[in-house]
DRENNUDO-127873 format. One record per residue (C-alpha): residue number from 0; x, y, z. Coordinates in Angstrom, 2 decimals. Example, Ala and Ser with C-alpha at 12.3 -4.5 7.8 and 13.67 -1.06 7.14 Angstrom:
BEGIN
{atom 0; {12.30; -4.50; 7.80}}
{atom 1; {13.67; -1.06; 7.14}}
This chain:
BEGIN
{atom 0; {-15.72; 0.95; 34.76}}
{atom 1; {-14.19; 2.83; 37.73}}
{atom 2; {-11.34; 0.31; 37.78}}
{atom 3; {-10.05; 2.00; 34.64}}
{atom 4; {-9.63; 5.45; 36.25}}
{atom 5; {-6.02; 4.91; 37.46}}
{atom 6; {-5.02; 3.70; 34.00}}
{atom 7; {-6.66; 6.63; 32.23}}
{atom 8; {-4.99; 9.05; 34.64}}
{atom 9; {-1.60; 7.45; 34.08}}
{atom 10; {-1.71; 7.78; 30.28}}
{atom 11; {-3.39; 11.21; 30.17}}
{atom 12; {-0.09; 13.04; 29.74}}
{atom 13; {2.21; 13.40; 26.72}}
{atom 14; {5.37; 12.91; 28.77}}
{atom 15; {4.09; 9.69; 30.32}}
{atom 16; {3.11; 8.40; 26.89}}
{atom 17; {6.63; 9.21; 25.70}}
{atom 18; {8.08; 7.35; 28.69}}
{atom 19; {6.02; 4.27; 27.83}}
{atom 20; {7.19; 4.45; 24.20}}
{atom 21; {10.82; 4.54; 25.34}}
{atom 22; {10.32; 1.67; 27.78}}
{atom 23; {8.70; -0.44; 25.09}}
{atom 24; {12.11; -0.49; 23.40}}
{atom 25; {14.14; -1.37; 26.50}}
{atom 26; {14.42; -0.65; 30.23}}
{atom 27; {15.77; 2.75; 31.34}}
{atom 28; {16.96; 4.43; 34.50}}
{atom 29; {15.79; 7.90; 35.58}}
{atom 30; {18.95; 9.54; 34.22}}
{atom 31; {18.39; 8.01; 30.77}}
{atom 32; {14.79; 9.17; 30.67}}
{atom 33; {15.75; 12.61; 31.95}}
{atom 34; {18.24; 13.04; 29.09}}
{atom 35; {15.83; 11.78; 26.40}}
{atom 36; {12.84; 13.80; 27.62}}
{atom 37; {14.66; 16.98; 28.53}}
{atom 38; {12.88; 17.13; 31.90}}
{atom 39; {14.14; 17.54; 35.46}}
{atom 40; {14.86; 14.49; 37.61}}
{atom 41; {11.98; 15.36; 39.96}}
{atom 42; {9.49; 15.59; 37.06}}
{atom 43; {10.59; 12.27; 35.54}}
{atom 44; {10.37; 10.58; 38.96}}
{atom 45; {6.86; 12.00; 39.44}}
{atom 46; {5.70; 10.58; 36.08}}
{atom 47; {7.28; 7.20; 36.86}}
{atom 48; {5.53; 7.12; 40.24}}
{atom 49; {2.10; 7.61; 38.62}}
{atom 50; {2.80; 4.90; 36.05}}
{atom 51; {3.96; 2.50; 38.79}}
{atom 52; {0.87; 3.21; 40.90}}
{atom 53; {-1.26; 2.24; 37.92}}
{atom 54; {0.60; -1.07; 37.71}}
{atom 55; {2.14; -0.37; 34.30}}
{atom 56; {5.83; -0.44; 35.29}}
{atom 57; {8.22; -2.75; 37.10}}
{atom 58; {11.55; -1.83; 38.69}}
{atom 59; {14.89; -3.61; 38.87}}
{atom 60; {17.76; -2.52; 41.11}}
{atom 61; {21.38; -2.98; 40.05}}
{atom 62; {23.83; -1.57; 42.59}}
{atom 63; {22.85; 2.05; 43.13}}
{atom 64; {20.83; 2.24; 39.91}}
{atom 65; {17.11; 1.59; 39.52}}
{atom 66; {15.82; 0.53; 36.11}}
{atom 67; {12.21; 0.81; 34.96}}
{atom 68; {10.52; -1.50; 32.46}}
{atom 69; {7.04; -2.25; 31.11}}
{atom 70; {4.93; -4.47; 33.37}}
{atom 71; {3.35; -6.75; 30.80}}
{atom 72; {1.05; -8.33; 33.36}}
{atom 73; {-0.22; -4.90; 34.36}}
{atom 74; {-0.88; -4.00; 30.74}}
{atom 75; {-2.66; -7.32; 30.32}}
{atom 76; {-5.05; -6.35; 33.14}}
{atom 77; {-5.54; -2.93; 31.53}}
{atom 78; {-6.24; -4.58; 28.18}}
{atom 79; {-8.75; -6.98; 29.73}}
{atom 80; {-10.65; -4.14; 31.43}}
{atom 81; {-10.73; -2.16; 28.17}}
{atom 82; {-11.97; -5.22; 26.31}}
{atom 83; {-14.79; -5.87; 28.80}}
{atom 84; {-15.92; -2.26; 29.21}}
{atom 85; {-15.37; -0.73; 25.78}}
{atom 86; {-13.96; -2.79; 22.95}}
{atom 87; {-16.34; -5.76; 23.04}}
{atom 88; {-19.55; -3.65; 23.23}}
{atom 89; {-18.28; -1.38; 20.44}}
{atom 90; {-17.30; -4.35; 18.24}}
{atom 91; {-20.66; -6.04; 18.74}}
{atom 92; {-22.52; -2.88; 17.84}}
{atom 93; {-20.37; -2.27; 14.74}}
{atom 94; {-20.82; -5.69; 13.08}}
{atom 95; {-23.63; -4.55; 10.84}}
{atom 96; {-21.81; -1.36; 9.83}}
{atom 97; {-18.64; -3.34; 9.08}}
{atom 98; {-20.57; -5.62; 6.73}}
{atom 99; {-21.85; -2.57; 4.83}}
{atom 100; {-18.47; -0.84; 4.48}}
{atom 101; {-16.60; -3.97; 3.35}}
{atom 102; {-18.20; -3.56; -0.06}}
{atom 103; {-16.81; -0.10; -0.65}}
{atom 104; {-14.72; 2.77; 0.58}}
{atom 105; {-15.42; 5.04; 3.48}}
{atom 106; {-17.33; 7.81; 1.78}}
{atom 107; {-20.14; 7.93; -0.78}}
{atom 108; {-18.08; 9.39; -3.61}}
{atom 109; {-15.36; 6.78; -3.37}}
{atom 110; {-17.80; 3.93; -3.03}}
{atom 111; {-19.77; 4.91; -6.14}}
{atom 112; {-16.65; 5.77; -8.15}}
{atom 113; {-14.98; 2.48; -7.38}}
{atom 114; {-18.06; 0.47; -8.20}}
{atom 115; {-18.16; 2.18; -11.58}}
{atom 116; {-14.39; 2.08; -12.12}}
{atom 117; {-14.25; -1.21; -14.11}}
{atom 118; {-16.95; -0.01; -16.52}}
{atom 119; {-15.39; 3.46; -16.60}}
{atom 120; {-11.99; 2.02; -17.52}}
{atom 121; {-13.44; -0.12; -20.33}}
{atom 122; {-15.49; 2.80; -21.62}}
{atom 123; {-12.48; 5.14; -21.50}}
{atom 124; {-10.25; 2.73; -23.45}}
{atom 125; {-13.04; 2.07; -25.95}}
{atom 126; {-13.58; 5.81; -26.56}}
{atom 127; {-9.85; 6.33; -27.01}}
{atom 128; {-9.66; 3.47; -29.52}}
{atom 129; {-12.65; 4.78; -31.49}}
{atom 130; {-11.25; 8.31; -31.61}}
{atom 131; {-7.92; 6.94; -32.79}}
{atom 132; {-9.71; 5.25; -35.70}}
{atom 133; {-12.23; 7.97; -36.57}}
{atom 134; {-10.07; 11.02; -35.89}}
{atom 135; {-6.50; 10.03; -36.78}}
{atom 136; {-5.43; 13.69; -36.76}}
{atom 137; {-5.88; 13.79; -32.97}}
{atom 138; {-3.40; 11.02; -32.08}}
{atom 139; {-1.06; 12.27; -34.81}}
{atom 140; {-1.06; 15.71; -33.18}}
{atom 141; {-0.48; 14.26; -29.70}}
{atom 142; {2.38; 12.11; -30.96}}
{atom 143; {4.14; 15.25; -32.16}}
{atom 144; {4.14; 16.55; -28.57}}
{atom 145; {7.08; 14.38; -27.61}}
{atom 146; {10.60; 14.95; -26.33}}
{atom 147; {13.23; 12.27; -26.95}}
{atom 148; {10.54; 9.70; -27.62}}
{atom 149; {8.51; 10.52; -24.48}}
{atom 150; {4.98; 11.87; -25.00}}
{atom 151; {4.65; 15.04; -22.94}}
{atom 152; {0.82; 14.99; -22.33}}
{atom 153; {0.95; 11.34; -21.26}}
{atom 154; {3.95; 11.79; -18.96}}
{atom 155; {2.36; 14.90; -17.41}}
{atom 156; {-0.85; 12.95; -16.73}}
{atom 157; {1.20; 10.11; -15.24}}
{atom 158; {3.04; 12.65; -13.09}}
{atom 159; {-0.26; 14.01; -11.73}}
{atom 160; {-1.45; 10.43; -11.09}}
{atom 161; {1.77; 9.68; -9.18}}
{atom 162; {1.55; 12.96; -7.26}}
{atom 163; {-1.98; 12.22; -6.02}}
{atom 164; {-0.71; 8.87; -4.75}}
{atom 165; {2.50; 10.06; -3.08}}
{atom 166; {1.06; 13.11; -1.32}}
{atom 167; {-1.06; 10.81; 0.84}}
{atom 168; {1.89; 8.84; 2.24}}
{atom 169; {3.12; 9.71; 5.71}}
{atom 170; {6.84; 8.92; 5.85}}
{atom 171; {6.98; 9.59; 9.57}}
{atom 172; {5.36; 6.14; 9.97}}
{atom 173; {8.45; 4.41; 8.53}}
{atom 174; {10.23; 4.74; 11.87}}
{atom 175; {7.52; 2.79; 13.71}}
{atom 176; {7.45; 0.09; 11.03}}
{atom 177; {11.23; -0.19; 10.78}}
{atom 178; {11.48; -0.45; 14.57}}
{atom 179; {9.48; -3.68; 14.41}}
{atom 180; {11.88; -6.10; 12.74}}
{atom 181; {9.13; -8.64; 12.13}}
{atom 182; {7.05; -6.10; 10.19}}
{atom 183; {10.05; -4.96; 8.15}}
{atom 184; {11.22; -8.45; 7.21}}
{atom 185; {7.76; -9.74; 6.33}}
{atom 186; {7.02; -6.63; 4.30}}
{atom 187; {10.21; -6.98; 2.26}}
{atom 188; {9.76; -10.75; 1.87}}
{atom 189; {6.15; -10.54; 0.68}}
{atom 190; {6.15; -7.31; -1.35}}
{atom 191; {9.59; -7.53; -2.92}}
{atom 192; {10.43; -11.23; -3.12}}
{atom 193; {7.24; -13.25; -2.99}}
{atom 194; {4.93; -11.11; -5.14}}
{atom 195; {7.31; -10.55; -8.11}}
{atom 196; {8.31; -14.23; -8.12}}
{atom 197; {4.68; -15.38; -7.87}}
{atom 198; {3.67; -13.13; -10.75}}
{atom 199; {6.61; -14.37; -12.80}}
{atom 200; {6.11; -18.09; -12.09}}
{atom 201; {2.32; -18.17; -12.14}}
{atom 202; {2.28; -15.88; -15.17}}
{atom 203; {4.68; -18.18; -17.02}}
{atom 204; {2.55; -21.24; -16.29}}
{atom 205; {-0.77; -19.58; -17.14}}
{atom 206; {0.63; -17.98; -20.30}}
{atom 207; {1.79; -21.46; -21.35}}
{atom 208; {-1.81; -22.72; -20.97}}
{atom 209; {-2.82; -20.06; -23.47}}
{atom 210; {0.07; -21.13; -25.74}}
{atom 211; {2.05; -17.96; -25.08}}
{atom 212; {5.78; -18.48; -24.51}}
{atom 213; {6.64; -16.07; -21.71}}
{atom 214; {10.23; -17.22; -21.22}}
{atom 215; {11.21; -16.67; -24.83}}
{atom 216; {8.95; -14.06; -26.45}}
{atom 217; {9.32; -14.15; -30.21}}
{atom 218; {7.63; -10.83; -30.95}}
{atom 219; {7.39; -7.36; -29.51}}
{atom 220; {3.70; -7.71; -28.80}}
{atom 221; {4.15; -10.64; -26.38}}
{atom 222; {7.12; -8.86; -24.81}}
{atom 223; {4.86; -5.90; -23.99}}
{atom 224; {2.53; -8.14; -21.98}}
{atom 225; {5.44; -9.73; -20.13}}
{atom 226; {6.84; -6.28; -19.33}}
{atom 227; {3.48; -5.18; -17.94}}
{atom 228; {3.17; -8.31; -15.80}}
{atom 229; {6.69; -8.06; -14.33}}
{atom 230; {6.30; -4.35; -13.60}}
{atom 231; {2.98; -5.05; -11.89}}
{atom 232; {4.91; -7.31; -9.53}}
{atom 233; {7.57; -4.68; -8.89}}
{atom 234; {5.14; -1.77; -8.34}}
{atom 235; {4.42; -1.25; -4.62}}
{atom 236; {0.94; -0.69; -3.22}}
{atom 237; {0.35; 2.92; -2.24}}
{atom 238; {-2.64; 5.17; -1.43}}
{atom 239; {-5.43; 3.23; -3.16}}
{atom 240; {-4.25; 0.05; -1.44}}
{atom 241; {-4.35; 1.92; 1.87}}
{atom 242; {-7.95; 2.92; 1.18}}
{atom 243; {-8.89; -0.75; 1.05}}
{atom 244; {-7.05; -1.30; 4.32}}
{atom 245; {-8.99; 1.58; 5.85}}
{atom 246; {-12.22; -0.08; 4.71}}
{atom 247; {-11.28; -3.15; 6.75}}
{atom 248; {-10.94; -0.94; 9.85}}
{atom 249; {-7.35; -2.00; 10.40}}
{atom 250; {-4.78; -0.32; 12.57}}
{atom 251; {-3.24; 1.84; 9.85}}
{atom 252; {0.13; 2.40; 11.53}}
{atom 253; {1.67; -0.81; 10.16}}
{atom 254; {-0.02; -0.33; 6.78}}
{atom 255; {1.24; 3.25; 6.39}}
{atom 256; {4.74; 2.18; 7.44}}
{atom 257; {4.76; -0.66; 4.89}}
{atom 258; {3.53; 1.55; 2.03}}
{atom 259; {6.06; 4.30; 2.76}}
{atom 260; {8.82; 1.74; 3.25}}
{atom 261; {8.04; 0.10; -0.10}}
{atom 262; {8.33; 3.40; -1.93}}
{atom 263; {11.77; 4.01; -0.42}}
{atom 264; {12.84; 0.47; -1.34}}
{atom 265; {11.97; 1.18; -4.99}}
{atom 266; {15.02; 3.45; -5.23}}
{atom 267; {17.27; 0.64; -3.97}}
{atom 268; {15.92; -2.56; -5.54}}
{atom 269; {14.31; -1.52; -8.81}}
{atom 270; {17.53; -1.52; -10.85}}
{atom 271; {19.15; -4.81; -9.67}}
{atom 272; {15.94; -6.79; -9.02}}
{atom 273; {14.17; -5.53; -12.14}}
{atom 274; {17.23; -6.22; -14.29}}
{atom 275; {17.38; -9.79; -12.99}}
{atom 276; {13.70; -10.55; -13.62}}
{atom 277; {13.78; -9.11; -17.12}}
{atom 278; {17.00; -10.98; -17.91}}
{atom 279; {15.14; -14.26; -17.25}}
{atom 280; {12.92; -13.58; -20.26}}
{atom 281; {15.66; -12.09; -22.42}}
{atom 282; {14.51; -8.47; -22.18}}
{atom 283; {17.22; -5.86; -21.74}}
{atom 284; {16.66; -2.88; -19.46}}
{atom 285; {18.84; 0.14; -20.10}}
{atom 286; {20.30; 1.70; -16.97}}
{atom 287; {19.59; 5.18; -18.29}}
{atom 288; {15.85; 4.39; -18.53}}
{atom 289; {15.80; 3.09; -14.96}}
{atom 290; {17.59; 6.20; -13.75}}
{atom 291; {15.10; 8.27; -15.77}}
{atom 292; {12.19; 6.65; -13.94}}
{atom 293; {13.86; 7.10; -10.56}}
{atom 294; {14.36; 10.77; -11.43}}
{atom 295; {10.65; 10.99; -12.39}}
{atom 296; {9.65; 9.32; -9.12}}
{atom 297; {12.06; 11.44; -7.09}}
{atom 298; {10.67; 14.65; -8.60}}
{atom 299; {7.09; 13.52; -7.95}}
{atom 300; {8.08; 12.63; -4.38}}
{atom 301; {9.73; 16.03; -3.84}}
{atom 302; {6.71; 17.93; -5.20}}
{atom 303; {4.32; 15.82; -3.12}}
{atom 304; {6.35; 16.38; 0.08}}
{atom 305; {6.45; 20.14; -0.48}}
{atom 306; {2.74; 20.24; -1.32}}
{atom 307; {1.91; 18.24; 1.80}}
{atom 308; {3.96; 20.52; 4.07}}
{atom 309; {2.45; 23.69; 2.58}}
{atom 310; {-1.12; 22.40; 2.84}}
{atom 311; {-0.71; 21.18; 6.43}}
{atom 312; {0.95; 24.43; 7.46}}
{atom 313; {-1.77; 26.61; 5.90}}
{atom 314; {-4.87; 24.46; 6.46}}
{atom 315; {-3.96; 22.23; 9.38}}
{atom 316; {-3.42; 18.49; 9.70}}
{atom 317; {-7.07; 17.74; 10.48}}
{atom 318; {-8.22; 19.42; 7.25}}
{atom 319; {-5.55; 17.58; 5.27}}
{atom 320; {-6.60; 14.21; 6.70}}
{atom 321; {-10.37; 14.62; 6.77}}
{atom 322; {-10.99; 16.72; 3.65}}
{atom 323; {-8.02; 16.76; 1.29}}
{atom 324; {-7.08; 13.07; 1.40}}
{atom 325; {-10.66; 11.94; 0.86}}
{atom 326; {-10.97; 14.05; -2.29}}
{atom 327; {-7.48; 13.11; -3.45}}
{atom 328; {-8.44; 9.45; -3.87}}
{atom 329; {-11.17; 10.59; -6.25}}
{atom 330; {-8.62; 12.61; -8.24}}
{atom 331; {-6.31; 9.60; -8.34}}
{atom 332; {-9.01; 7.62; -10.12}}
{atom 333; {-9.81; 10.50; -12.46}}
{atom 334; {-6.17; 10.88; -13.54}}
{atom 335; {-6.00; 7.10; -13.92}}
{atom 336; {-8.87; 7.23; -16.45}}
{atom 337; {-7.17; 10.13; -18.24}}
{atom 338; {-3.97; 8.07; -18.55}}
{atom 339; {-5.88; 5.03; -19.87}}
{atom 340; {-7.61; 7.28; -22.41}}
{atom 341; {-4.28; 8.67; -23.65}}
{atom 342; {-2.82; 5.15; -23.76}}
{atom 343; {-5.66; 3.97; -25.99}}
{atom 344; {-5.48; 7.11; -28.13}}
{atom 345; {-1.75; 6.84; -28.73}}
{atom 346; {-1.40; 3.04; -28.91}}
{atom 347; {-3.05; 0.84; -31.54}}
{atom 348; {-5.15; -1.76; -29.68}}
{atom 349; {-6.68; -4.75; -31.47}}
{atom 350; {-9.44; -5.84; -29.11}}
{atom 351; {-10.22; -9.08; -30.92}}
{atom 352; {-6.71; -10.52; -30.92}}
{atom 353; {-5.97; -9.16; -27.43}}
{atom 354; {-8.64; -11.35; -25.77}}
{atom 355; {-6.25; -14.30; -25.44}}
{atom 356; {-3.66; -12.14; -23.68}}
{atom 357; {-6.29; -10.41; -21.53}}
{atom 358; {-7.61; -13.79; -20.34}}
{atom 359; {-4.10; -14.99; -19.42}}
{atom 360; {-3.33; -11.78; -17.52}}
{atom 361; {-6.68; -11.81; -15.68}}
{atom 362; {-6.28; -15.44; -14.59}}
{atom 363; {-2.76; -14.66; -13.35}}
{atom 364; {-4.00; -11.74; -11.24}}
{atom 365; {-6.78; -13.87; -9.75}}
{atom 366; {-4.26; -16.58; -8.81}}
{atom 367; {-2.02; -13.96; -7.16}}
{atom 368; {-4.90; -12.75; -4.97}}
{atom 369; {-5.79; -16.32; -4.01}}
{atom 370; {-2.12; -16.98; -3.15}}
{atom 371; {-2.03; -13.85; -0.99}}
{atom 372; {-5.11; -15.03; 0.90}}
{atom 373; {-3.50; -18.44; 1.51}}
{atom 374; {-0.31; -16.77; 2.79}}
{atom 375; {-2.44; -14.57; 5.05}}
{atom 376; {-4.13; -17.65; 6.53}}
{atom 377; {-0.86; -19.56; 6.98}}
{atom 378; {0.82; -16.56; 8.57}}
{atom 379; {-1.82; -16.47; 11.29}}
{atom 380; {-2.56; -20.15; 11.84}}
{atom 381; {0.91; -21.69; 11.42}}
{atom 382; {3.49; -18.95; 11.96}}
{atom 383; {1.53; -17.16; 14.68}}
{atom 384; {1.66; -13.69; 13.13}}
{atom 385; {-0.74; -10.99; 14.27}}
{atom 386; {-3.74; -10.08; 12.12}}
{atom 387; {-2.72; -6.42; 12.12}}
{atom 388; {0.61; -7.39; 10.48}}
{atom 389; {-0.54; -10.02; 7.99}}
{atom 390; {-3.70; -8.28; 6.75}}
{atom 391; {-1.89; -5.23; 5.26}}
{atom 392; {0.58; -7.60; 3.59}}
{atom 393; {-2.26; -9.69; 2.17}}
{atom 394; {-3.88; -6.67; 0.55}}
{atom 395; {-0.62; -5.07; -0.61}}
{atom 396; {0.43; -8.35; -2.26}}
{atom 397; {-2.98; -9.48; -3.49}}
{atom 398; {-4.04; -6.14; -4.97}}
{atom 399; {-2.93; -5.38; -8.55}}
{atom 400; {-0.99; -2.16; -7.86}}
{atom 401; {-1.28; -0.34; -11.17}}
{atom 402; {-0.63; 3.25; -9.99}}
{atom 403; {3.16; 3.07; -10.38}}
{atom 404; {3.17; 0.29; -12.98}}
{atom 405; {1.88; 2.65; -15.69}}
{atom 406; {4.59; 5.37; -15.36}}
{atom 407; {7.25; 2.69; -14.85}}
{atom 408; {6.32; 0.98; -18.12}}
{atom 409; {6.10; 4.16; -20.19}}
{atom 410; {9.44; 5.57; -19.01}}
{atom 411; {11.33; 2.26; -19.09}}
{atom 412; {9.93; 0.75; -22.29}}
{atom 413; {7.59; 3.24; -23.95}}
{atom 414; {4.00; 2.65; -25.07}}
{atom 415; {2.83; -0.86; -25.86}}
{atom 416; {-0.43; -2.74; -26.24}}
{atom 417; {0.65; -5.22; -23.56}}
{atom 418; {1.11; -2.59; -20.86}}
{atom 419; {-2.30; -1.07; -21.70}}
{atom 420; {-4.08; -4.44; -21.48}}
{atom 421; {-2.29; -5.47; -18.26}}
{atom 422; {-3.20; -2.12; -16.67}}
{atom 423; {-6.79; -2.43; -17.89}}
{atom 424; {-7.09; -5.95; -16.45}}
{atom 425; {-5.70; -4.74; -13.12}}
{atom 426; {-8.22; -1.89; -12.92}}
{atom 427; {-11.16; -4.12; -13.87}}
{atom 428; {-10.29; -6.86; -11.38}}
{atom 429; {-9.29; -4.64; -8.45}}
{atom 430; {-12.78; -4.16; -6.97}}
{atom 431; {-14.03; -7.79; -7.06}}
{atom 432; {-10.68; -9.19; -5.88}}
{atom 433; {-10.35; -6.75; -2.99}}
{atom 434; {-13.96; -7.19; -1.86}}
{atom 435; {-13.43; -10.96; -1.85}}
{atom 436; {-10.23; -10.63; 0.19}}
{atom 437; {-11.82; -8.23; 2.65}}
{atom 438; {-14.72; -10.62; 3.20}}
{atom 439; {-12.23; -13.39; 3.86}}
{atom 440; {-10.31; -11.16; 6.24}}
{atom 441; {-13.42; -10.10; 8.20}}
{atom 442; {-14.61; -13.69; 8.44}}
{atom 443; {-11.27; -14.91; 9.81}}
{atom 444; {-10.96; -11.95; 12.18}}
{atom 445; {-14.39; -12.72; 13.68}}
{atom 446; {-13.47; -16.38; 14.16}}
{atom 447; {-10.22; -15.47; 15.88}}
{atom 448; {-12.07; -12.98; 18.11}}
{atom 449; {-14.53; -15.66; 19.19}}
{atom 450; {-11.70; -18.13; 19.91}}
{atom 451; {-9.88; -15.60; 22.03}}
């Protein structure tokens, strides 16, 4: 244990941590570090001396210049000592707790709410459908509250749903994710290329099994289901997906960077990539509707950023992280149920005839999650990717990300039975699919830990 004292002393200073961060990127001389840190030459040299004494740095002389770099062998020794003295005992003692938390979220409210979410979603849609039939004056009144074909109560509820999702994202993490080219490329490849194409191809094949022609829809009803499925592939995973990642006790830095990065990419790729996918099935997307959604998303993003800054400034970052964000996930689910209720109230849903479509959509989502798990396994075993990189991608791709799919569908194409059923299937299947994937992840992580 005492062997760790020089290492702890060397990293127990903000400036030395900053020096290590800079040297992780590339080697530097004292003058470079002095300029970047804003410290005197004597102070920088003092910090470098402590880091060298701990065995964390190497030096290289070129002429009259001395360059410092990370000593990877020294860090390997540090890592080994930490593993033997801290990490392994902690991991062994936490096995039982990890098995308990894999079935739910961190926190009693979230765990109970998510376990009841599938039944709550079905009940909410059923109540909305019954009220539409028994009290037709209510949906008729709500339909009058529209502006240019957009229902104001529904859009406002979708805005609140989007706000609760976006306020939890930390965009400062994008820099760390973007700095790692491997993380950036794999995130874009899996979330923006692989997932939409998998949903499109698998959906087309599975719909064909149910005798539904996805490539050439002959009626508006089938087109609504296809729209919902394609938008589910384009919608990035945000705060609720991150909650599942937190349940797996992952390093959240990569996960937060990926989620924030995906939201930024929406503004760049939604119009060209979405237009291409919809053109494959003969569905036209008006540019004005896409710009309308991007304006909706941009406004929600602006309000969420301002809200986040005000809350952190007045209450502190610890309160925001420990109190506000925990409760906000609950509110996300509540606004989700409100949106499903309004969908069912405003849109005529024929449960009996929708079973065939619901079965096709559900089977497609299950196949997507299985495919994500296979990619996760191949990424580790064949391509040699780290678990901390592949696991967030597995959950972001394998989870049906319905939070942004619902506002995207309403603003781009309006209300439809297909979008409601696709969203309902995504909500119902989220919990069992994610629990299954987390169990797979924990099992593989334990095996890799034993091998190492």
